[in-house]
Structure formats: C-alpha cells, structure tokens
C-alpha positions as CSV (number, residue, x, y, z in Angstrom):
1,M,29.0,22.3,-1.9
2,L,30.7,20.0,0.7
3,S,29.9,16.3,0.1
4,R,28.5,15.9,3.6
5,V,25.8,18.6,2.4
6,A,25.6,16.4,-1.0
7,D,24.9,13.6,0.6
8,A,22.4,14.5,3.3
9,L,20.1,16.1,0.7
10,Y,20.4,13.0,-1.4
11,W,19.6,10.5,1.2
12,M,16.9,13.0,2.7
13,S,15.2,13.0,-0.8
14,R,15.6,8.7,-1.0
15,Y,14.0,8.6,2.0
16,I,10.9,10.3,2.0
17,E,10.3,8.7,-1.4
18,R,10.9,5.5,0.2
19,A,8.4,6.2,2.9
20,D,5.8,6.9,0.4
21,N,6.7,3.7,-1.6
22,M,6.0,1.8,1.4
23,T,3.0,3.6,2.1
24,R,1.5,2.9,-1.5
25,F,2.9,-0.9,-1.0
26,V,0.9,-1.5,2.2
27,N,-2.4,0.4,0.5
28,V,-2.3,-1.9,-2.6
29,T,-2.0,-5.1,-0.6
30,E,-4.7,-4.1,2.0
31,H,-7.1,-3.5,-1.0
32,L,-6.0,-6.7,-3.0
33,T,-7.1,-8.5,0.6
34,L,-10.1,-7.0,0.6
35,D,-11.0,-7.9,-3.5
36,M,-9.2,-11.2,-3.0
37,P,-10.0,-12.6,0.4
38,G,-8.5,-15.8,-0.2
39,A,-5.4,-16.9,1.1
40,R,-5.1,-13.1,2.5
41,D,-1.6,-14.3,4.5
42,R,0.4,-15.2,1.2
43,Q,-0.6,-11.7,0.0
44,W,1.1,-9.8,2.4
45,R,3.9,-12.6,2.8
46,A,4.3,-11.6,-0.7
47,L,4.6,-7.6,-0.1
48,V,7.6,-8.7,2.6
49,A,9.2,-10.8,0.0
50,A,9.4,-8.0,-2.3
51,T,11.5,-5.7,0.0
52,G,13.9,-8.7,0.3
53,D,13.7,-8.3,4.0
54,D,11.6,-11.7,5.1
55,D,14.3,-12.4,7.0
56,E,14.2,-9.8,9.7
57,Y,10.7,-9.8,9.6
58,L,11.0,-13.3,10.8
59,E,13.2,-12.3,13.7
60,R,10.3,-10.2,14.8
61,H,6.9,-12.1,14.3
62,Q,5.8,-15.8,13.7
63,S,4.4,-15.4,10.6
64,F,3.2,-13.0,7.9
65,D,-0.2,-11.8,9.0
66,R,-2.0,-9.1,8.1
67,D,-1.3,-7.0,11.3
68,G,2.7,-8.1,11.8
69,V,3.2,-7.1,7.9
70,I,1.1,-3.9,8.7
71,R,3.0,-2.8,11.9
72,F,6.6,-3.9,10.6
73,L,6.3,-2.1,7.3
74,A,4.8,1.2,8.8
75,F,5.7,1.7,12.6
76,D,8.5,-0.8,13.4
77,G,11.0,1.8,14.5
78,D,13.9,-0.7,14.3
79,Y,13.2,-1.8,10.7
80,R,15.4,0.6,8.9
81,S,12.9,0.8,5.5
82,S,9.8,1.2,7.7
83,I,7.4,4.6,6.8
84,W,8.4,5.6,10.5
85,S,11.8,4.9,10.2
86,C,12.3,6.9,7.2
87,V,10.7,9.8,7.7
88,R,13.0,10.0,10.5
89,S,15.9,9.4,9.1
90,A,14.9,12.2,6.5
91,R,14.1,14.6,9.0
92,E,17.6,13.7,11.0
93,N,19.4,14.6,7.4
94,A,17.4,17.3,6.7
95,R,18.3,19.3,10.2
96,G,21.7,18.9,9.4
97,V,21.1,21.0,5.9
98,R,18.8,23.5,7.1
99,E,21.1,26.4,5.5
100,V,20.4,24.6,2.4
101,I,16.8,23.9,1.8
102,S,14.0,26.3,2.3
103,A,11.7,27.1,4.8
104,D,8.7,25.5,3.3
105,V,10.5,22.1,2.8
106,W,11.5,21.8,6.5
107,T,8.5,22.7,7.9
108,Q,6.7,19.9,5.5
109,I,9.1,17.2,6.4
110,N,8.8,18.5,10.2
111,K,4.9,18.3,10.7
112,T,5.1,14.7,8.6
113,Y,7.9,13.8,11.3
114,L,5.6,14.8,14.5
115,F,2.4,13.0,12.8
116,A,4.6,9.3,12.0
117,Q,6.3,9.6,15.5
118,R,2.3,10.0,17.1
119,S,1.4,7.1,14.7
120,A,4.2,5.0,15.9
121,R,3.7,5.8,19.6
122,N,0.3,4.4,19.5
123,P,-0.3,2.3,16.3
124,D,-3.0,-0.4,17.4
125,P,-5.8,1.5,16.2
126,L,-3.8,2.5,12.9
127,V,-3.5,-1.4,12.1
128,Q,-6.7,-1.7,12.2
129,D,-7.6,0.5,10.1
130,P,-4.7,1.8,8.3
131,E,-6.7,4.2,5.6
132,P,-6.4,7.5,7.8
133,F,-2.7,6.8,8.1
134,I,-2.4,6.1,4.5
135,E,-4.1,9.0,3.1
136,R,-2.2,11.4,5.7
137,M,1.5,10.0,4.7
138,E,0.6,10.3,1.0
139,Q,-0.5,13.8,1.1
140,S,2.3,14.9,3.4
141,C,5.2,13.5,0.8
142,Y,3.2,15.2,-2.1
143,A,3.5,18.1,0.3
144,I,7.1,17.7,0.8
145,L,7.9,16.9,-3.1
146,G,5.5,20.3,-3.9
147,A,7.8,22.5,-1.3
148,V,10.8,20.9,-2.8
149,R,10.1,21.9,-6.7
150,L,8.1,25.3,-5.7
151,T,10.1,26.7,-2.9
152,M,14.2,25.5,-3.9
153,S,16.4,26.7,-6.8
154,H,17.0,24.0,-10.0
155,E,20.6,24.1,-8.8
156,D,22.9,21.5,-7.4
157,P,20.9,21.3,-4.3
158,W,18.0,20.5,-5.9
159,R,19.8,18.1,-8.3
160,F,21.5,15.8,-5.5
161,M,17.8,15.4,-4.1
162,Q,16.5,14.9,-7.8
163,V,18.8,12.1,-8.0
164,G,18.2,10.2,-4.8
165,R,14.4,10.3,-5.0
166,L,14.4,9.3,-8.4
167,L,16.3,6.3,-8.5
168,E,14.6,5.5,-5.0
169,R,11.3,5.7,-6.9
170,A,12.8,3.8,-9.8
171,D,13.6,0.6,-7.1
172,K,10.8,0.5,-5.2
173,A,8.8,0.6,-9.0
174,S,10.3,-2.7,-9.7
175,R,10.0,-4.1,-6.4
176,I,6.3,-3.9,-6.8
177,L,6.5,-5.5,-9.6
178,D,8.0,-8.4,-7.9
179,V,4.8,-8.5,-5.4
180,K,2.8,-9.7,-8.9
181,Y,5.7,-12.3,-9.2
182,F,5.4,-13.6,-5.6
183,L,1.4,-13.6,-5.9
184,L,0.6,-15.0,-9.2
185,P,2.2,-17.6,-11.6
186,E,4.0,-15.5,-14.8
187,S,1.6,-17.8,-16.7
188,G,-1.2,-20.4,-16.5
189,G,-4.3,-21.4,-14.3
190,V,-5.0,-17.6,-13.6
191,D,-8.4,-16.4,-14.6
192,A,-8.4,-13.6,-16.5
193,A,-10.4,-11.4,-14.3
194,V,-7.9,-12.2,-11.2
195,E,-5.1,-10.9,-13.4
196,E,-7.1,-8.0,-14.6
197,L,-7.1,-6.9,-11.1
198,Q,-4.1,-7.7,-9.8
199,W,-2.6,-5.5,-12.8
200,S,-5.1,-2.7,-12.1
201,A,-4.2,-2.6,-8.3
202,L,0.0,-2.4,-9.3
203,L,-0.8,0.8,-11.6
204,Q,-3.1,2.0,-8.9
205,N,-0.3,1.9,-6.8
206,V,1.9,3.8,-8.1
207,S,-1.0,6.2,-9.1
208,A,-0.8,5.0,-13.7
209,L,-4.3,3.5,-13.6
210,E,-6.2,6.9,-14.7
211,M,-3.0,7.7,-17.4
212,Y,-2.8,3.4,-18.6
213,R,-6.7,3.7,-19.2
214,Q,-6.4,6.7,-21.2
215,R,-3.7,5.2,-23.2
216,H,-4.8,1.8,-24.0
217,G,-8.1,1.1,-22.1
218,S,-8.6,-2.4,-20.5
219,V,-6.1,-3.6,-18.9
220,T,-4.3,-6.5,-20.0
221,P,-0.7,-7.5,-18.4
222,R,1.4,-7.0,-21.3
223,K,-0.1,-3.3,-21.7
224,A,0.4,-3.1,-18.4
225,L,4.3,-3.9,-18.2
226,R,4.9,-2.3,-21.4
227,F,3.8,1.0,-19.5
228,L,4.9,0.9,-16.4
229,L,8.4,-0.2,-17.2
230,F,9.3,1.6,-20.9
231,D,6.8,4.3,-21.4
232,A,8.4,7.7,-22.2
233,T,5.8,10.3,-21.1
234,F,4.5,9.1,-17.9
235,P,6.6,10.2,-14.9
236,R,6.2,7.2,-12.8
237,S,7.6,4.9,-15.6
238,I,10.8,3.0,-14.7
239,R,12.5,4.4,-18.3
240,F,10.9,7.7,-17.4
241,T,12.4,7.8,-14.0
242,I,15.5,6.7,-14.7
243,E,16.1,9.1,-18.1
244,T,15.1,12.2,-15.4
245,A,17.9,10.6,-12.8
246,E,19.9,10.9,-15.4
247,A,19.6,14.5,-16.5
248,A,19.6,15.6,-13.1
249,L,23.1,13.7,-12.6
250,R,24.7,15.3,-16.0
251,G,23.3,18.5,-14.6
252,L,25.6,18.8,-11.8
253,E,28.1,22.2,-11.4
254,H,30.4,20.1,-9.8
255,R,31.3,17.1,-12.2
256,S,34.0,15.7,-9.5
257,V,37.7,14.8,-10.4
258,H,36.1,11.9,-12.5
259,G,35.7,14.1,-15.6
260,P,32.8,15.1,-17.4
261,L,31.7,11.2,-17.4
262,N,32.4,10.0,-14.5
263,P,31.5,6.4,-13.3
264,A,28.3,7.2,-11.9
265,E,26.9,9.0,-15.4
266,R,28.1,5.8,-17.3
267,K,26.6,3.3,-15.2
268,L,23.3,5.3,-15.6
269,G,23.4,5.7,-19.4
270,K,24.0,2.0,-19.5
271,L,20.8,1.6,-17.5
272,R,18.9,4.4,-19.0
273,A,20.1,3.0,-22.7
274,S,18.5,-0.7,-21.8
275,L,15.0,0.7,-21.2
276,E,15.0,3.0,-24.3
277,F,15.5,-0.2,-26.0
278,G,14.3,-2.7,-24.1
279,S,10.6,-4.5,-25.1
280,V,8.0,-6.3,-23.0
281,D,9.3,-9.6,-25.3
282,E,13.0,-9.3,-24.0
283,V,11.4,-9.3,-20.1
284,L,8.7,-11.9,-20.2
285,E,11.5,-14.0,-22.2
286,L,13.9,-13.6,-18.8
287,G,11.5,-14.2,-16.4
288,L,9.7,-10.9,-14.5
289,H,11.3,-12.2,-11.4
290,D,14.9,-12.0,-13.0
291,W,14.5,-9.3,-15.0
292,V,13.9,-6.9,-11.9
293,D,16.5,-9.4,-9.8
294,G,19.0,-7.6,-12.7
295,F,17.6,-4.1,-12.6
296,Q,18.1,-3.5,-8.8
297,R,21.6,-5.1,-9.0
298,E,22.7,-2.2,-11.5
299,L,20.7,0.4,-10.1
300,N,22.8,-0.7,-6.9
301,E,25.8,-0.5,-8.5
302,V,24.6,3.1,-9.9
303,G,24.1,4.1,-6.1
304,G,27.3,2.9,-5.1
305,A,28.8,4.6,-8.0
306,I,27.4,7.7,-6.8
307,Q,28.5,7.0,-3.4
308,D,32.0,6.9,-4.6
309,V,32.1,9.6,-7.1
310,F,30.5,12.6,-4.9
311,F,30.2,11.7,-1.3
312,A,32.8,9.1,-0.3
313,L,36.0,10.9,1.8
314,P,39.1,9.4,1.4
315,E,39.6,7.6,4.9
316,Q,35.7,7.4,5.7
317,S,32.6,7.4,3.7
318,Q,30.2,9.6,4.4
319,S,27.3,7.6,4.2
320,Q,28.1,4.2,6.3
321,S,25.3,4.3,8.3
322,Q,22.8,5.0,5.1
323,S,21.2,1.8,3.1
324,Q,20.3,1.3,-0.1
325,S,17.7,-1.0,0.6
C-alpha cells in the first residue's frame, strides 16, 4: 500500500474519532452544568483546559462562557480540532482514498460532513440547545464506525484505520480525565455526592457507566479510575484501547524497512506494558494530572514513530499539515 493512502486512512479515522470525542466533551460538560450550576464558567474553562488549546480560545473570545466554548469546540472552522473541522478533514482524507474504502463508509462520512456543514453555517440555535446536534453527531460517528467494521475487509487499510482511531480514543479518554482534575481538587473539601456525580458524568462521557455499574455497583473515585484506565475487557478503557491498537499495528503485512519489530511497535508495546502492569495507587501517588501528561507524551511519541516508519517520505512528510493534538 502506498504511504499516501495509509496516511490518509489513518488520519481519516483519527479525525472521525476526534469529532466523536469532542461531541462527548461538550455533552458531559453541558449535563454537569445543569446538575451543578455553580461556577459554570469554571466548568467550561476546565473543558478547554483539557484540550490544551486555552491560548487559541482566548484569541477569539474574552471569557470562558458556555456559548463561547460550545461555539469554539463545535463550530469554529478555524480551530483544527472543532467538531466541524474534524469532520471536514476526515472527508478530505476519505475523498483521496475512495478506491480503498467501501461505498458505505464514504456515504456515511459524506452525510456527516453535509450535516456538520449545515450546522456550522447557522450555529446560533444549536449553541442555545446543542442536544439535537450532539445526538445526531453521536449517531453519525457510530454509523461510520459500523460501516468500517462491517463493509471493509480487515486487511492493511482497515488496520491503519484501526490504529488511528484507537490512538485518538486513548488520547481523548485521558484528556477527559483532566476535566476532573481542573474541575475538582484531587482530595479534600469535596462533598461525596458531588464527587460521585462528577465521576458518573465522566463514565457516562465514554459510554462506560452501565458496564461500570454491572461490575462495581456504586461509583467511587478509585474504582472509576481503575475501570477507565486499566480494565482489560471494556472497549473504551485506555488499557483495552492501547492493547487493541498494538494488535492492529503488529498485524500489518507491510512491516516497513525497520524490520519485524519497528520503533512504532516498540514504543506502543512499552506503553501497553505500563498499562497492563500499572495500578491506581501509582497514578494517585504521582497525581492524576501528571500521569495524564506523561501518558500523552508517550502517546505522541507513538504517533511520531508511526509517522516516521509508515508515512514519511525521504524529503517531506505526507502529514505535515495534520496535527496529533
């Protein structure tokens, strides 16, 4: 497979997953502010802080109010990680590899693009009431994922898409934990009911609340953190996501000139091992925010290694214009 094609498939999948996760970010914060109306601006600021794009936000807005944050994260065409920008970038990548993806995948991506485009042209009603937009985007992302899984052969093109989607999911799953860090203190001075509400919202954000309750019952910070980070069977836990990404990467028939165990596989394998043998005690001892920062640095190193091994040309990278964060 041409590196150009692999690159486009990888980033197409990352952008769709990023749009889905940004939708979840907005959704969980909207519900949190309804349940905890005090200091609403602080809660929306926490969401932007978790993306790491505070400075870019302040270039366009004077304060971290609800409407400004929703407009920025959902509909700002100049912000590379907004929902609209991600869907647009996913379609651009998909259009260049239509001969590789199935017709159903292209149709679902194109439908999502047209819907996001209409929404971005007239965002005011959706900023006031984002629920219809959120529901439609979630359904659209599920439809794309279903089309990929059910209508494409699980060969190298699918594996590159799988790796991109899962690395993006792991990154955003770790970032949603940072919302907790920015919103509430790590310990002390937090009402137990408020703490349970916060962790329940974060579990709900990654569609994990029902499976968590089946396993653990009542929501506690330690059990929720263990479930989101280290659970071996839940498909949106960070451990499961990284293990599945590693399997897809090692399944590639094109092993690259670096040999059977290339730098990308080594870095991803090391990250997987740290999750397989990690513990909540280690995370809390280090501090959740610092752990997330370290994890994201390692994940970025994996992304850079994938770029170098599979996509980079001798003189110029195919993905210079595409961003990991």
